[in-house]
Each structure stands twice: as structure tokens, then as C-alpha cells.
C-alpha positions as CSV (number, residue, x, y, z in Angstrom):
1,M,98.5,84.6,30.9
2,S,96.8,85.5,34.0
3,G,94.2,88.2,33.9
4,P,94.5,91.5,35.8
5,R,94.1,91.5,39.6
6,V,90.7,93.1,40.3
7,A,89.9,94.2,43.8
8,F,86.4,93.9,45.4
9,Q,84.5,94.8,48.2
10,G,83.7,91.6,50.3
11,E,84.7,87.9,50.9
12,P,84.4,85.2,47.6
13,G,80.7,84.9,46.5
14,A,79.7,88.6,46.9
15,F,77.7,90.2,44.2
16,S,80.8,92.6,43.5
17,E,83.0,89.5,42.4
18,E,80.2,88.3,40.1
19,A,80.6,91.9,38.5
20,A,83.9,91.5,38.5
21,L,84.0,88.6,36.8
22,L,81.2,89.3,34.5
23,H,83.5,92.3,33.2
24,F,87.2,90.8,33.8
25,P,86.4,87.0,32.8
26,E,90.1,86.3,33.5
27,A,90.3,88.2,36.7
28,Q,92.2,87.1,39.8
29,T,90.0,88.7,42.2
30,S,90.8,90.0,45.1
31,P,88.7,90.7,48.1
32,R,89.1,93.5,50.6
33,R,87.1,94.3,53.3
34,T,85.7,97.9,52.8
35,L,85.2,100.1,49.8
36,R,88.4,102.5,50.6
37,E,90.2,99.5,50.5
38,V,89.2,98.6,46.9
39,F,90.2,101.9,45.8
40,Q,93.5,102.1,48.0
41,A,94.5,98.8,46.2
42,V,94.1,100.1,42.6
43,A,95.6,103.5,43.6
44,D,98.8,101.9,45.2
45,G,98.8,99.3,42.1
46,T,98.5,96.3,44.1
47,C,95.7,95.9,41.8
48,E,95.2,96.6,37.9
49,A,91.0,97.6,38.5
50,G,88.7,97.4,41.2
51,V,85.0,97.0,40.9
52,V,82.6,99.1,43.2
53,P,78.6,99.1,43.4
54,V,77.6,102.8,42.8
55,E,73.9,102.5,42.6
56,N,70.9,100.0,43.1
57,S,67.5,100.0,41.7
58,E,65.6,99.6,44.8
59,A,67.5,101.0,47.6
60,G,69.2,104.0,45.9
61,S,72.9,105.3,45.7
62,I,75.7,104.0,47.4
63,N,77.1,107.3,49.0
64,E,80.5,106.1,50.0
65,T,81.4,104.9,46.4
66,Y,80.6,108.8,45.3
67,D,82.6,110.1,47.9
68,L,85.8,107.8,47.4
69,L,85.6,108.8,43.9
70,L,86.2,112.5,44.3
71,E,88.5,111.9,47.0
72,S,90.7,109.2,45.0
73,H,91.0,111.9,41.6
74,P,93.2,111.9,39.9
75,T,94.8,108.5,40.6
76,V,92.0,106.5,40.1
77,R,89.1,107.3,37.4
78,I,86.3,105.1,36.2
79,T,86.9,102.7,33.4
80,G,83.6,101.4,32.8
81,E,80.1,99.9,34.4
82,V,78.1,96.5,34.7
83,T,74.9,96.4,35.6
84,L,74.0,93.1,37.4
85,R,70.5,91.5,38.1
86,V,70.9,90.6,41.8
87,A,69.0,87.8,42.8
88,H,68.8,87.1,46.9
89,C,68.4,84.2,48.6
90,L,67.8,83.6,52.3
91,L,70.5,81.2,53.6
92,G,70.7,79.0,56.5
93,V,73.0,76.3,57.8
94,P,71.9,72.1,57.3
95,G,69.0,71.4,59.8
96,T,67.5,74.6,60.0
97,S,64.0,75.6,58.6
98,L,62.5,78.9,57.3
99,D,60.1,79.2,60.5
100,R,62.9,78.6,63.1
101,V,64.7,81.7,61.9
102,R,65.2,84.5,64.1
103,R,68.0,86.8,63.0
104,V,68.9,87.6,59.6
105,Y,72.6,89.0,58.7
106,S,73.6,90.6,55.8
107,H,75.1,93.9,54.2
108,P,72.6,96.8,54.9
109,Q,71.8,97.2,51.1
110,A,70.6,93.9,50.4
111,L,68.7,94.3,54.0
112,A,66.9,97.1,52.3
113,Q,66.6,95.4,49.1
114,C,64.6,92.7,50.7
115,E,62.9,94.6,53.6
116,R,59.1,93.4,52.5
117,F,60.0,89.7,52.8
118,L,62.1,90.2,55.8
119,R,59.1,92.2,57.6
120,S,56.7,89.4,56.8
121,L,58.8,87.1,58.9
122,G,59.1,89.3,61.8
123,V,62.9,88.7,62.4
124,E,65.7,90.7,63.7
125,V,67.6,92.5,60.9
126,V,71.8,92.2,61.5
127,P,73.7,94.6,59.0
128,F,77.0,93.0,58.2
129,Y,80.1,94.5,56.4
130,D,79.0,92.1,53.5
131,T,76.5,89.6,51.6
132,A,79.2,86.9,51.3
133,G,80.7,87.8,54.6
134,S,77.5,87.2,56.2
135,A,77.4,83.4,54.8
136,Q,80.9,83.0,55.9
137,M,80.3,83.8,59.1
138,L,77.1,81.6,59.5
139,A,78.7,78.6,57.8
140,Q,81.5,79.3,61.0
141,T,78.6,79.8,63.9
142,R,76.4,76.9,62.5
143,D,74.0,78.9,64.1
144,L,69.9,77.1,63.6
145,D,68.1,80.2,64.5
146,A,70.0,82.6,62.2
147,A,70.0,83.0,58.5
148,C,71.6,85.2,56.2
149,V,70.6,87.4,52.7
150,A,73.2,86.3,50.2
151,S,73.5,84.7,46.7
152,R,73.0,81.1,45.8
153,R,76.9,81.1,44.9
154,A,77.5,82.0,48.2
155,A,75.2,79.0,49.7
156,E,77.6,76.5,47.3
157,L,80.8,78.0,48.5
158,Y,79.9,78.0,52.1
159,G,78.1,74.7,52.7
160,L,74.4,76.2,53.4
161,V,71.5,75.7,52.4
162,V,68.8,78.0,50.4
163,L,65.5,78.7,52.8
164,A,64.1,80.7,50.3
165,E,65.2,82.6,47.0
166,D,64.6,85.8,45.1
167,V,63.5,87.4,48.0
168,Q,63.8,90.6,46.8
169,T,61.5,93.2,47.1
170,N,61.7,94.3,43.3
171,P,62.0,91.4,40.9
172,Q,63.7,93.7,38.6
173,N,66.7,94.3,41.2
174,Y,69.7,95.5,39.3
175,T,73.0,97.1,40.8
176,R,75.1,99.2,38.7
177,F,78.7,98.8,39.2
178,L,81.6,101.0,38.2
179,T,85.1,99.7,37.4
180,V,88.1,101.8,38.4
181,G,91.5,101.8,37.4
182,Q,94.8,104.1,36.8
183,T,94.6,104.5,33.0
184,P,91.7,105.9,30.9
185,A,89.5,103.3,29.1
186,P,89.9,103.3,25.2
187,R,86.9,105.0,23.6
188,R,84.1,102.6,22.4
189,D,80.6,103.5,21.3
190,P,77.9,103.9,23.0
191,S,79.8,106.0,25.5
192,K,79.2,107.8,29.2
193,T,81.3,110.7,31.0
194,S,81.3,111.0,34.3
195,V,81.9,114.5,36.2
196,V,81.7,115.9,39.8
197,F,81.5,120.1,40.1
198,S,80.4,122.5,42.5
199,T,78.6,125.8,41.8
200,A,78.5,129.0,43.9
201,H,75.9,129.4,46.3
202,R,73.4,131.8,44.8
203,P,70.1,131.3,42.8
204,G,70.3,129.8,39.2
205,A,73.5,128.7,39.7
206,L,72.9,125.0,39.1
207,Y,70.1,125.8,36.5
208,R,73.0,127.5,34.3
209,A,75.4,124.6,35.0
210,L,73.2,122.1,33.9
211,G,72.0,124.1,30.9
212,A,75.6,123.2,29.2
213,F,74.5,119.9,28.9
214,A,71.0,120.9,27.2
215,H,72.6,123.2,25.0
216,E,74.7,120.5,23.5
217,G,71.8,117.8,23.4
218,L,73.5,115.6,26.0
219,N,71.3,113.4,27.8
220,L,72.1,113.1,31.3
221,T,71.6,109.7,33.3
222,K,72.3,110.4,36.6
223,L,72.6,113.6,38.9
224,E,73.3,112.9,42.3
225,S,74.5,115.6,45.1
226,R,76.5,115.0,47.9
227,P,77.6,117.3,50.9
228,S,80.7,119.2,50.2
229,R,82.1,118.8,53.7
230,Q,83.6,122.5,53.3
231,G,80.6,124.3,54.5
232,V,77.1,123.7,56.0
233,W,74.7,123.1,53.5
234,E,76.9,123.1,50.8
235,Y,77.1,120.7,48.0
236,V,78.7,118.7,44.9
237,F,77.1,117.3,42.2
238,Y,77.9,114.2,40.4
239,V,76.4,113.9,36.4
240,D,76.3,111.0,34.4
241,F,75.8,111.9,30.7
242,E,76.0,110.1,27.4
243,G,78.6,111.0,25.2
244,H,82.8,110.8,25.4
245,E,85.2,113.5,26.3
246,E,86.9,113.0,23.0
247,E,83.4,114.3,21.2
248,D,83.7,117.9,20.0
249,R,80.0,118.8,21.5
250,V,81.3,116.7,24.8
251,R,84.2,119.4,25.2
252,R,82.1,122.3,24.2
253,A,79.6,121.0,26.9
254,L,82.3,120.9,30.1
255,D,84.2,124.0,28.7
256,A,80.4,125.7,29.3
257,L,80.3,124.1,32.5
258,R,83.6,125.0,33.7
259,A,82.4,128.6,33.1
260,H,79.8,128.0,35.5
261,C,81.2,126.6,38.0
262,L,84.2,127.1,40.7
263,W,85.5,124.1,40.2
264,V,84.8,120.8,37.4
265,I,86.5,117.3,37.9
266,H,86.3,114.7,35.0
267,L,86.0,111.4,36.3
268,G,86.2,109.3,33.3
269,S,85.1,108.9,29.9
270,Y,83.8,104.8,29.6
271,P,82.1,102.1,27.7
272,A,78.3,102.3,28.5
273,A,76.6,99.0,29.7
274,G,73.4,98.4,29.0
275,L,70.7,96.0,31.0
276,P,71.7,92.4,31.0
277,A,69.5,89.8,29.2
């Protein structure tokens, strides 16, 4: 029996594909050029699941993912999470050398994660839509003056050579990915729950909203604000916290949260993932 069809952003060899195979070992991975296309593939049933990056320990949050989670609700929900250690390599075509490189291509997040190393080379950094996509492009152009930041697996897939490895600024470089689907995840402890909410624009509104979690002893693991796009300097708040929607204390906290907010949307309760060994 074949595994689920799982959409990811990028080309084969992307870190998102690696995260997809880590979470769904039997998956039929399905590359998509953009994050929006990943969400669309899940929403229209083309794929049973999707895997999307949400934050990196060095470069921070992936804002587009947060926006798409809200935009795709209630059809698409969070069903799980994957934490992947990201080891970046500088790749080039056979025959080039590190001192010949003048341009480096990669996804903006990867370039940000390797900023110190790239600055030391004095090269031009060129944003590309995907890490593995930049490796694919380099393999096609055979440009001896260019390199890319991607995975060792991408080098193997596209016939490139590793010019330098572990070039990320932070040796403890992790990216957290979310799995998304249409069907809620079965409960398994430990769990996390993700919600997004909006408060009235008045003093103490956010303080009272967050007090709903403190009152029930729920630990917040992430708080992110994003522009509401409904008014100037108005925001919505994304919160991840420990616990599952089926727990009484979580139900009470969400009821109290609704009492202090203009609206609350439950994005999903799902099994929590720790750091990989």
C-alpha cells in the first residue's frame, strides 16, 4: 500500500521534503513552488497532507505560513509538528572552487541562517525560491562562478560538489515544521494546541486575554503577532500552548479567552514534537 500524498514547498532535496519524510516515512512527496500551493493542494484534496516551515531558531518566524493558516481555516488545520536540525552546505558545480565563487543563491531564510559565513566570503547573495531549487538551477547553468546553499542530499541529487559544510551561523540550527490536513489529529500526549485571536484595541486587552492561559496553568510555547489587515496598526495573535482541546483545563481556558476577545479560531490540537537526537 502506498503512503499518503504529502505536499511540500520546493524541489526534491529541499529541507521541507526531508521533514515530510521524517514525519510520513511512507509518503509520496509532492513538490510545490509556493507555500500557498501547498495549502491549496491540501484544501482541494489533491494531497492528504502538507508540511510547511513555521519558524527557525536562527532566522525566526515564517510570516507567510501564519497568514496562510488563518486564511485556510477551517478547511485546513494543523495536525502535527516536526523539528529538523538544518545543516547547510555550500554547493558548486564540479570544477569550481571556493575562492572562485562570486554569487550564492538560495532561499532567503537559508541565506539569513548562513549570513556570517557568506559575509566572510564577500560574495553577492541572490534570493531564490527554494534551497534545492537553487541547486537544480546551478546544475543546469553549470556556472563556475556561482554556488548555492542547500543540503548534502541536494548535492547528491543534482550532481554538485560540497565546497563547505555546516555553514549555518548557529550550529544548533533547527527549523520547526507544521503538518497540515483536513482531518483533526488523534489525541496523543504530550500535545500542543494552536489558536489565533483578536482583541479590542484598548489598554489591558491582551493582558486579560493571556491571563486565561495563566489561570489554568497552561504553558505558552509561542506568541506571534501579525497585522490584521483590517485596520492600521491592528494585529491578530497566534498562540501555541501545551495541552489538548479535549482536556477540561484547555476547554476552560478557551472559553475564558473567547470572553476577552473579539474572536478566537482554533487552528488545531496535535502531538508535540521534541528536538531530534
